[in-house]
C-alpha positions, 0 to 999 in steps of 0.5 A: 743508406747513409750513416751520419756518425763516425766510422772506424777507418780500418786502413789506419789500423795495424793487426791487433791495433785500434782503427782511427775514425773516418767520416761516414759515406753512403752505401748502396743497396738493391732489392728485387722480389719476383713472383715466379708462380701463382695459384689459381686465385693469384696468390704466390706459390713460388717467389724469388728474391735477390739483394745486394749491397756495396760501399764506395769506401771499403776502408770504412766498412767491415764488408765491401760488398754483399749479395744473396738470392733465394726461393720462397715456397708458399703453402708448401704442405697440404693444409698449411696455407700460411706456411713458407719454406725457403732456401737461400745462398749469400756471399759476403766479401770482407774489406781488405783493410778490415781483414788486415786488422784481424791478423794472420789468423783473422777472417777469410776474404769472403764467406758463403752461406747456405740457409734453409728455413721453414716458417709455420703459422701455428695460430693467428698470434703465434709463428715458429721458424726453424732455420739451418745455416751452413757457413763456408770459409768462415773465420779461422778456428783458433783451436785448429788454425783452419777454416771449417764449415760452421753450422748454425741451427735456430728456432724462433717464436714470434707472438703477435698481440 
């Protein structure tokens, strides 16, 4: 990808200060999907995905690199041929220059997330997706001044018309 606008140059900012702007640079991103198992009709039953991204100019990005991987289990329950269950883990490495702008109680150097999800196809026009994310080593809690595992729960409805 290539962002054509100006970006914050975090290397020019101090803790609590505003960064200057810098010229955009390219970012590199790779995706790989792989069918691990298929049913007798050739439909996928278990899939693996891997993604990653990196920027050659970490001073202009909050994230210097990112990677995730996971498994998708298609039709996990009898009678639910269109549903998908998934589990994934991601790792985010925050840029040093960005971290320095957040001060001593700012964000951690990195963050790991474990995600569990289930997509249920209710009708041909309605899907519901439950999601649970567990973030390890997130930003410092300003009340306790410690890094605590955060839990995020969600439910998304999608209507197609």
